[in-house]
Steps between C-alpha positions, in 0.01 A plus 500: 500500500202272439149643508281264700132523586410308815159338544270757652302468819121531478517856633776624269414661164725382216583768240448403136825438318561643158529188277783668305702595810849355484663431835867430558518124481705261711822361357436207269150610394488587132301816426451421132355150496134400519363474853490148647182367653536547875323303772279711726699645792464351846474713811876458556607543138504853353385542140770640272378715215620359164486746210286441193670389177294758309767763471303823477640851539457505878652153526808592294549825691479322832729222382768744386473717810506211747812360334664842451516457123510787255446409132784600270404685184818394319397136545150567368338400829140601432273234644169416333214562745199466267385143552294503179811586298690227680233248407506625140873437475459145630199425277680629193783256567254205480700293747471127562710238675693464172646850534832598652495875563785747526420808709742795509461725803350303789430808711250417774413172318139598429519376142734214594243328722227539237728343240595214730132424558447437128830406334703184526807696608607861568858624492500851640798739491562784746810723503417687823625312807238662723202376301665166427527436875149631563325238287712194580285349780188488284663384177695232684165332575422467129666192341446636148662841561868591498623844603828622349700787649689685229485695175301368205770641272865406467541790259284718281478234233522188714273337755651369821599137426433404863140613457459301180659195662282520809185551296586199283557283807164600648327434166642148490430432866133601472451318167390813316483506119459877440696811600341840562616839620240664726618807688454857610832583337720767656516776239878500474524136391177459301650541153809281546303226677238479225742526208757258642239236583371521145852440367550173686458182299548257790225663710185484287272763653132423454374840616596821678251701704678800643426830667722763339522876470235625256768641270666159474165336434435745216838422347442127520183520290569816294403503133745597227530875450378597848709694752541195728618265225866412551749213515315337794173508305661333199685236701204392718242509222731307267485196729180541704143628511447794737185620672432770759261344753433811710631847576569539873514837674742606777227474768513120467848490656673591825703709487341665198729512195525818296362334185227265383569129462368228272428130527646355181466148362773371269455163331803370305413394145710207367416579136622858539816387674578254222476783247748710697755222529789618717315716751814614684657618176180686416497661845858622454414642159200690637703637789761640261246631252295687758805653665475752217121493465467876439705471183356372175561139412789573261687711755432254783632203305803693372585626849476151652606476868734214414676710239413731214382347173547629148188698405512379142487142623210583731312665213555199276367255759198718581418530130522124467261461794263762360520708819525880493813612681345838588244356741559427868511150642184550708296539180583144392309186585646183648549331163716791381702486822563131442617563146729779618641273766582234239667757273686707759512296819 
């Protein structure tokens, strides 16, 4: 039912309204888009309260409650409520009209509207039907924004081709020359989204600015020999430059996640990629190698997931490469991983 405040008579006191109060809105009014400029009400026309686009904690709570929505933990539905952090994400993306942005996890469209204000085009993906329907009225008013209902992934190691096709069409339509990923990534899909986008040769990504679980952020930028250094670290750093922009605590989200998060910037490096060569082949090699990461290098290569290899042959190749077979893979730098991939991949 619509909350309406009628014009008051001179003798009636009007209570002050909490600016963050979220009423139940009439059908067709989008609760997530910026407020339109309304003409002053006449004596016969009631004034309808339109919510603020600044999605603070009280706003998000009211929005969810009034629409009977409960965020799902398994979908990583933790909505950013710190407006300074939101602005930091957008600033770090350095958006212009030349940019076509992919956003994964539309949610309440807080970030989506900020991106659409600055980028040439925004293709936003939402798997949850409830939230997809919630934001449609507002996004439909933006000619440079397309909302896609579905999964970003077609499989663990494949992005949804319908998403890639739709994003490409929007990029062409809006005349954009750059592609960027800017998103508060749901934790469950963060790693496959980042790694699979980096593998694509027909979608040249200019930059990624993503909110991810702190643990994932640490892996993305981990130095050789540290506890967080793994196959993801090697793959991403072999083709891109990685930077942690800011650590973000649970209090910046609603509902609060159980862990810290990080804003991470990933900038693909063409020179690095050229050195790697076949990035997909390198990814497959790293995946197999780190399946047995607790074993030393000799044992891991001899017990290869695709089939066991003669240890004498492994020893001979390692000797030729000048790599000690008794060390673990996580003690080796990217150059050594590339040489191992050439020899054993």
